[in-house]
C-alpha positions in Angstrom: 0.0 0.1 0.0 3.1 2.3 0.4 5.0 1.0 -2.4 4.9 1.1 -6.3 5.1 -1.2 -9.3 8.8 -1.1 -9.4 9.1 -2.2 -5.8 6.6 -4.9 -6.4 8.7 -6.6 -9.1 11.9 -7.2 -7.0 12.5 -10.9 -6.3 15.5 -12.6 -5.1 16.7 -15.2 -7.7 16.7 -18.0 -5.0 12.9 -17.8 -4.5 12.4 -19.7 -7.8 12.5 -23.4 -8.0 13.4 -23.5 -4.3 13.1 -27.3 -3.6 16.8 -27.7 -2.4 16.9 -26.7 1.1 18.7 -23.5 0.9 16.1 -21.3 2.6 16.1 -23.8 5.5 19.9 -23.6 5.7 19.7 -19.8 5.8 17.1 -19.6 8.6 18.9 -22.2 11.0 22.4 -21.0 10.6 24.3 -21.2 13.8 26.3 -18.0 13.1 22.9 -16.1 12.2 24.6 -15.1 8.9 21.9 -16.6 6.7 20.5 -13.1 5.8 23.9 -11.5 5.1 24.5 -10.7 1.4 27.7 -12.8 1.5 26.0 -16.0 2.7 25.0 -17.4 -0.7 28.4 -16.3 -2.3 30.5 -18.0 0.3 28.9 -21.4 0.1 28.5 -21.3 -3.6 32.3 -20.6 -4.0 33.1 -23.3 -1.5 31.0 -25.7 -3.5 32.5 -24.7 -6.8 35.9 -25.0 -5.4 35.3 -28.7 -4.7 34.0 -29.4 -8.2 36.3 -30.3 -11.0 36.3 -28.3 -14.3 33.9 -30.8 -16.1 31.4 -30.6 -13.3 31.6 -26.8 -13.1 31.1 -26.7 -16.9 27.8 -28.7 -16.6 26.5 -25.9 -14.4 27.5 -23.2 -16.9 25.8 -25.3 -19.6 22.7 -25.6 -17.4 22.7 -21.8 -16.9 22.9 -21.1 -20.6 20.2 -23.7 -21.4 17.8 -22.0 -18.7 18.8 -18.4 -19.3 15.8 -17.7 -21.5 13.2 -19.4 -19.2 14.6 -17.8 -16.1 14.0 -14.4 -17.8 10.7 -15.6 -19.0 9.6 -16.4 -15.5 10.4 -12.9 -14.2 8.7 -11.3 -17.1 5.5 -13.6 -16.6 5.1 -12.2 -13.2 4.7 -8.6 -14.4 1.0 -8.9 -15.7 -0.1 -10.2 -12.2 1.8 -7.4 -10.4 0.3 -4.9 -12.6 -3.3 -6.2 -12.3 -2.9 -6.4 -8.4 -1.7 -2.7 -8.4 -4.5 -1.7 -10.7 -6.9 -3.4 -8.3 -5.4 -1.5 -5.4 -5.5 1.8 -7.2 -9.1 1.2 -8.5 -8.0 1.2 -12.2 -10.6 -1.3 -13.2 -11.4 -2.0 -16.9 -15.0 -1.1 -18.1 -17.5 -3.6 -17.0 -15.3 -5.2 -14.2 -16.0 -5.1 -10.4 -12.5 -6.3 -9.5 -10.1 -9.3 -10.1 -11.3 -12.5 -11.7 -10.3 -15.2 -9.3 -10.3 -17.9 -11.9 -8.3 -16.0 -14.2 -5.6 -15.2 -11.5 -5.5 -18.8 -10.5 -5.1 -20.3 -14.1 -2.5 -17.8 -14.9 -0.6 -18.6 -11.7 -0.8 -22.3 -12.7 1.0 -21.6 -16.0 3.7 -19.7 -14.2 4.3 -22.4 -11.7 4.5 -24.9 -14.5 7.5 -23.1 -15.8 8.9 -23.0 -12.2 8.6 -26.8 -12.0 10.3 -27.2 -15.4 13.2 -25.2 -14.2 13.5 -27.2 -10.9 13.3 -30.5 -12.6 16.1 -29.6 -15.0 18.4 -28.3 -12.2 17.7 -31.4 -10.0 18.6 -33.7 -13.0 21.9 -31.9 -13.6 22.9 -31.4 -10.0 21.9 -35.0 -9.1 24.1 -36.4 -11.8 27.0 -34.3 -10.7 26.5 -35.3 -6.8 26.2 -38.9 -7.6 29.5 -38.7 -9.4 31.4 -37.1 -6.6 34.8 -38.8 -5.8 35.7 -39.9 -2.2 38.0 -36.9 -2.0 35.3 -34.5 -3.0 32.9 -35.9 -0.5 35.5 -35.6 2.3 36.1 -31.9 1.3 32.2 -31.3 1.5 31.9 -33.1 4.9 34.1 -30.3 6.5 31.5 -27.8 5.4 28.6 -28.0 7.9 24.9 -27.6 6.9 23.6 -24.9 9.1 26.9 -23.5 10.4 28.5 -21.0 8.0 31.4 -20.6 10.5 32.8 -23.8 9.1 32.9 -22.3 5.6 36.4 -20.9 4.7 36.8 -17.8 2.3 37.3 -19.0 -1.2 38.3 -17.0 -4.2 36.1 -16.5 -7.3 35.9 -19.7 -9.5 35.0 -18.1 -12.8 35.7 -15.2 -15.0 32.4 -13.4 -14.9 33.1 -11.7 -18.2 32.9 -15.3 -19.8 29.0 -15.4 -19.2 26.0 -13.1 -19.0 24.9 -11.7 -15.7 21.8 -14.1 -15.7 24.1 -17.2 -16.3 26.4 -16.2 -13.6 23.6 -15.7 -11.1 22.2 -18.9 -12.0 25.6 -20.9 -11.7 26.0 -19.3 -8.2 22.5 -20.3 -7.3 22.9 -23.8 -8.5 26.2 -24.2 -6.5 24.7 -22.9 -3.2 21.6 -25.1 -3.7 23.7 -28.1 -4.6 25.4 -28.0 -1.1 22.1 -27.4 0.7 20.6 -30.2 -1.1 23.5 -32.7 -0.7 23.9 -31.9 2.9 20.3 -31.4 3.7 17.0 -33.4 3.9 13.6 -33.7 2.7 12.4 -31.6 5.5 14.8 -28.8 4.5 13.6 -29.1 0.9 9.8 -28.9 2.0 10.5 -25.9 4.2 9.4 -22.3 3.2 9.1 -19.1 4.9 5.5 -17.5 4.7 6.7 -14.6 2.3 7.4 -17.4 -0.2 3.9 -17.0 -1.3 2.0 -14.0 -2.8 5.3 -12.5 -3.9 3.7 -9.8 -5.9 3.2 -7.0 -3.2 6.7 -5.4 -2.6 7.7 -7.1 0.6 11.1 -8.1 -0.9 11.3 -4.6 -2.6 11.1 -3.1 0.8 13.3 -5.4 2.7 15.8 -7.0 0.4 16.3 -4.4 -2.5 18.2 -2.0 -0.3 20.9 -4.6 0.4 21.7 -5.3 -3.2 25.3 -4.4 -4.1 26.3 -4.1 -0.5 29.0 -6.5 0.6 28.3 -8.0 4.1 25.0 -6.2 4.5 22.7 -8.1 7.0 19.0 -7.9 6.2 16.9 -7.3 9.1 15.1 -10.6 10.3 12.6 -8.5 12.5 11.6 -5.9 9.8 8.7 -8.1 8.5 7.2 -8.9 11.8 7.8 -5.2 13.2 6.2 -3.5 10.2 3.3 -5.9 10.2 2.6 -5.2 13.8 2.9 -1.4 13.2 0.7 -1.6 10.2 -2.1 -3.5 12.0 -1.9 -1.1 15.0 -2.5 1.8 12.4 -5.8 0.3 11.1 -9.3 0.4 12.5 -10.8 -2.7 14.0 -12.7 -3.5 10.9 -9.7 -2.9 8.6 -7.4 -4.9 10.8 -9.9 -7.9 10.8 -10.1 -7.8 7.0 -6.3 -8.5 7.1 -6.1 -11.0 9.9 -9.0 -13.0 8.5 -6.8 -14.0 5.5 -5.0 -16.5 8.0 -8.2 -18.7 8.1 -9.0 -18.0 4.7 -5.7 -19.3 3.4 -5.2 -22.0 5.9 -6.4 -24.8 3.7 -4.2 -23.7 0.8 -1.2 -23.5 3.0 -1.7 -27.0 4.3 -1.9 -28.4 0.7 1.0 -26.3 -0.3 3.1 -28.2 2.3 1.9 -31.5 0.9 2.5 -30.5 -2.6 6.0 -29.0 -1.9 7.0 -32.4 -0.1 5.7 -34.4 -3.1 7.8 -32.4 -5.6 10.7 -32.6 -3.3 10.4 -36.2 -2.9 10.4 -36.9 -6.7 13.4 -34.5 -7.3 15.5 -36.3 -4.7 15.2 -39.4 -6.7 18.1 -37.9 -8.9 20.2 -37.8 -5.7 19.9 -41.6 -5.6 21.0 -42.0 -9.2 17.3 -42.7 -10.2 15.1 -41.2 -12.8 12.3 -38.8 -11.7 8.9 -38.4 -13.4 8.9 -34.9 -15.3 5.1 -35.1 -15.9 4.5 -35.8 -12.2 6.5 -32.8 -11.2 4.9 -30.5 -13.7 1.4 -31.6 -12.9 2.3 -31.0 -9.1 3.7 -27.7 -9.9 0.7 -26.5 -11.9 -1.5 -27.5 -8.7 1.1 -25.5 -6.5 0.5 -22.5 -8.8 -3.3 -22.7 -8.4 -2.8 -22.7 -4.6 -0.5 -19.7 -4.7 -2.7 -18.1 -7.2 -5.8 -18.3 -4.8 -3.7 -17.0 -1.9 -2.5 -14.0 -4.1 -6.0 -13.2 -5.2 -7.0 -13.3 -1.5 -4.2 -11.0 -0.7 -4.9 -8.6 -3.4 -8.6 -8.4 -2.8 -8.1 -7.8 0.9 -5.4 -5.3 0.4 -7.5 -3.3 -2.1 -10.6 -3.2 0.2 -8.7 -2.0 3.0 -6.6 0.6 0.9 -9.9 2.2 -0.3 -11.0 2.9 3.3 -7.6 4.5 4.6 -7.9 8.1 5.7 -5.3 10.7 4.8 -3.7 10.4 8.3 -3.5 6.7 8.0 -1.7 6.9 4.7 0.7 9.5 6.1 1.5 7.2 9.1 2.0 4.2 6.8 4.2 6.0 4.4 6.4 7.1 7.4 6.9 3.5 8.5 9.1 2.6 5.4 12.7 2.3 6.0 13.4 2.9 2.3 11.5 4.9 -0.4 9.5 2.9 -3.0 11.8 1.6 -5.8 15.0 2.5 -3.8 16.9 1.3 -5.6 15.0 2.2 -8.8 12.8 -0.5 -10.4 11.3 -2.3 -12.2 13.6 -5.4 -11.7 14.3 -8.6 -13.4 14.8 -10.4 -10.2 17.2 -8.0 -8.4 18.6 -6.3 -11.4 17.1 -3.0 -12.5 15.8 -3.1 -16.0 14.2 -0.6 -18.4 10.4 -0.7 -18.3 9.2 -3.6 -20.6 5.9 -3.7 -22.4 3.2 -5.7 -20.4 0.4 -7.4 -22.0 -3.0 -5.9 -21.4 -4.1 -7.2 -18.0 -7.9 -6.8 -18.5 -8.2 -10.6 -18.9 -7.2 -10.9 -15.3 -10.3 -8.9 -14.5 -12.5 -11.2 -16.5 -12.6 -8.7 -19.5 -11.3 -9.7 -23.0 
């Protein structure tokens, strides 16, 4: 409600195809370094340092293979983000009373089918590499403790960044960090997700994470989400606050099914870790269902936020704007994940309001 379209588009790359335990490893780190900007880099470089040239080349090849779909996933988020902000601002197409739930759910299912494909391709390549580790490599990885970044030494860069695009380099670093978490973690870690993993269209990451980009050893606040939420609710009237807190029960069934769906996807992907084949059709079908669930949750968010937003007084708006620790789109958006981009053309979003 205090942001803008640019801020809404920010998305950490690690939130895509995240079935490999990395988020869990972040959140349980004994050194509490999981939300430092150097966390991913350190474990990725350690993992790459253990791999041989052929294994690293496989990750680079995967990055190049997925580059277009990685970008396409980010671009496909933009119509949803645009429609949700239009709904908040009352910019409705003629003949519409608001968002069309079925259209949002269907669009989200298509988006998550792409997410599932990316995850399947990553698991296949990473699983193949991990199954082929030598005894020496396994011994080296055993010294790096899951959940204790204090055991991770500082390792120099393993690639010349100029040899690949920015998207491919980010992808390879993501793969490497997830490979370690997947190898050293568990099914429980793969299933784990933080609440903000869902409905990622409303600027939460733009407010909390975007200001950290490009800053070495910057620790992202672990209390900002809770503190901001509490202050936000205290600014609302009883009726307004109830519309927000009622979302917990409205979304409860979807969240429960998401847990089961994530576990089923993660279980199937872990077959690659055993040297077995996984069922791509099963993963994609489960991913589409996952997208339907996330789409329904996102629709409920958008509807409630718009309803409350329309009733805010001028004083409430002023107080809420003053809560932000950073200005909207600071740094300037829109973003392709965490990289600022020029504004791209977005398809007409009227169809998300049930209007063709």
